[in-house]
Residue, then its C-alpha position, 0 to 999 in steps of 0.5 A: m587124086r591126080g586132079s588135085n595136082k597143080r599143072g603150072p609151068l614149074k610143075k610141068l618142067q619138073w615132070a619133064l625133067e623126071y621123064s627125061a631122067f627116067f628115059v636116060v636111066e632106062r636106056l642105060v640099064g638096057l645095056l646090062s644083064m639082069a644079073s649085073l643090074w641086080r648086083t649093081g642095085a644091091a651095091l647102090s643100097g649102100c647109099a640108103h643113108l640118104f633116105r634115113s627117114r625110111w629106115p625107122i619105117v622099114r624097121n618098125n614094119l619088120r618088127s610088127a611082121l616078125g613079132p617081139a621075139t626078133g632081136e635088135k641085131e636081127l632087125s638091123a640085119l634084115t633092114r639092111e637086106v630089105f634095102r639091098h633087095t628093094a634097090a636091086n628089084l627097082l633097078t632090074a624093074l626098069k629093064g624087066s618091063q621091056l624084055s621079050s617073052d623068052l627073056v622073061r621066062d629065063c628070069i622067072t621060075t614058077t611053082g604051083d601052076e596047077i593052082l592057077i590052072s584049076a582056077l581057070r577051069e571054073e571059067k569065072g575069071v581069076i582074081l590074082i592078089s599079091p603083096h608088093m614084093g619082088n620085081f613088080e614090073l617083071l611080075t606084070q609081064g610074067l603071065g603074058a610071057f608064060h600064058p599069052e592066051l590069057n586075057v590079063a589086066g591089073i588095077y593101078r594108080p596113075l602117076n601124077n607125072i603126065y609125061l611119065d604115066p603114058l610111058i609106064r602104062k605102055r611098058r606094063s602092057h608090053h605083053g598084052m596086059k590091060l590096065f584099069s585105073k583105081f580112080t574109076s568105077y569098078s564096073a569095068p574090071m568086074k565085067f572083065l572078070r565075068n568075061g573070063g579075064v585074069l585081074g591082078i590086085l596089089a592089096d597089102q597097103r593102107a586103104g584109109p576110110p574106104g577100107t575094112i579094119v583087119p589084123f595084118f600080122g596081128r596089128l590092126m589096119s585098114m585094108s582094101p575090101l576090093p578082092a573080097f568084094m569082086h569075088k562076092h559079086t563075080g564068083a571069080p576064084i582068088v589065087g595068090v602070087s608071091m615073088k622072091t629072089i632066088s639068085p641075082g636077076r632070077w626070081e621064083v613066082a609061086f601061086h597059092e590057094l586061098s585056104r577056107s572052109r567050103n561055102e565060107e564067105v571070103t572077107t578082107a580078114h581072109i585076104a589079110s591072112f592070105l597076104e601074110e602067108m605070101t609075105s612070109r615067103s621072103f620078108v626081104d623082097v617085100f616093099w616095106m617103105q610105106d608106113l603100113w601102121r602109120t597113125n594120123k597125127r591129128r587123130p592118132l587114136e583112130i583107125s580109119g576104116k569103113k567096116g570092121p574090125l574083122r578077125l578069123k575065128k582060128d585067130r581068136g586066141k592070139d593076142l593083137y599087137p598092142f597099141s600102147v598109149l602113155v597117159r600122164v594123170p594127176d597125182k592128187p587122188q581127187e583130180f585123178t578121179q576126174t580122169i577115170t571116165a576118160l581112161n575107161s573109155l580109152v581102154e574100151s575104145r579099141p580091142d588093141f588098146d594098151l594103157h600105160l599110166l604115169a604118176r607119182e608112186s603115191l597114186r599107185a594104190e588109188v589107180r589099182q582100185t579103179g579096176i582099169a587094165h593098165t601098166f603103172h609107171p612111177v615118175e620117181d623111178c621110171n623105165l618106159p617101154p620103147t613100144l609106146s605110140m604116143a602120150i596124152a597129158l590128162t592134167d592141168d598141172e604144169r609140173s606134172a606135164r613137165d615130168l612127162a616131157d622130160l621122160y618121154e620123147g615121142p608125140v605128146y598131146s595136151l591142153p594149152g595150159s599144160s603145153q610144153s615148148r617141145k617140137n613133139w608137143n601137140i595142143i588140143t582145144t576143147e569147148q568151154g564150160l565143160t566139167p573136168e570129167q567131160r573135158w578129159l573125155e572130150v580130149a580123148r574124142s578129139l584125138g579120134m577115140h572110137d565112140p562107140p568102141l570098135q568091137l571085133s567080129y569073128i568070122 
């Protein structure tokens, strides 16, 4: 929330400097053509090594979206292209928000206009949803430039910078767009729709606790329920919008029709599938810089969402992207038996859970007899997969925990007694006086294990 930011003298000075820098850069880019700006932005993407923390985020997002069949070389090439297009789109956005209607129309080619026109004829307003792709600022100007007769609005997140925020709002309303803050009541935008307005929503980002859990490219995440909610309460048809680069400084904006059966209720699962369709038109134009499937460091087993998981019936036969967790279990059969309750609960806690067990080879037969779905990795000859999200040490034995630390470099969670002095090692605390079975179950719960388990609902 904006109110949580302290507005002391140093913060205000920082904001003033950011505003001044933005104003100067905006004036400089105004001297160049959109094509020249695009090429300049693409060239500046060579400085992306300054943002190395974003490289693995972009790469992991692309791996999730494109699937495991995509090779490492192809992923590397696509990651570079994403940085090129992102830099080019951001730089041209500084000029795009100030263009006249004629120049906006010169930069944009539209397809599927009949879909928008058909939706407008229903006279219930229109909900436009789009992924974060292409030249965002130019896209906000597009409808006003092509259809000045329309009443257009968008839902936006106010900037923390109190000096820069009014300027950005002014730029976005250049062609008559009205803006509704995402931090205020949704009664105003719903009234806007009922009065025949066209409301734009960027809906492909993490929504957190208020969201609905759905698969996005087969991987569970919390997505905003707002488009489906507003459609349900206003009857406004939903139209998709995608934007892809067709040449330096020129983009294609396409309108898409939401596919569903007659009288079928629109849900967030429909919206997620719709966003996948639009995103797939140009993966390199999508803003992949946000970690869409990021885990909560304190509660890594949890998917934070208010409803769900929801999934479309047509996808029932498709596998979910696995949430792979490595668990170091005790090597002694009697001690291993004490972890079975926790292991069963973990496997059942969410439909995408993929259990990997690490132990001595001598325990393999004992584990198999439990009937728990898992992949076994012997400590003596270990070749761990690269897709593991995290590891948990369900053992008090320090030597066993040290084996895990030596073999796995990702985030690890354990009780204090088996903790290792590694920066990736996280300590869990539990209540005193628990039985071993209860203690390991409490470890899983403290990490956000869903109890009761998440159950997919097919719609």
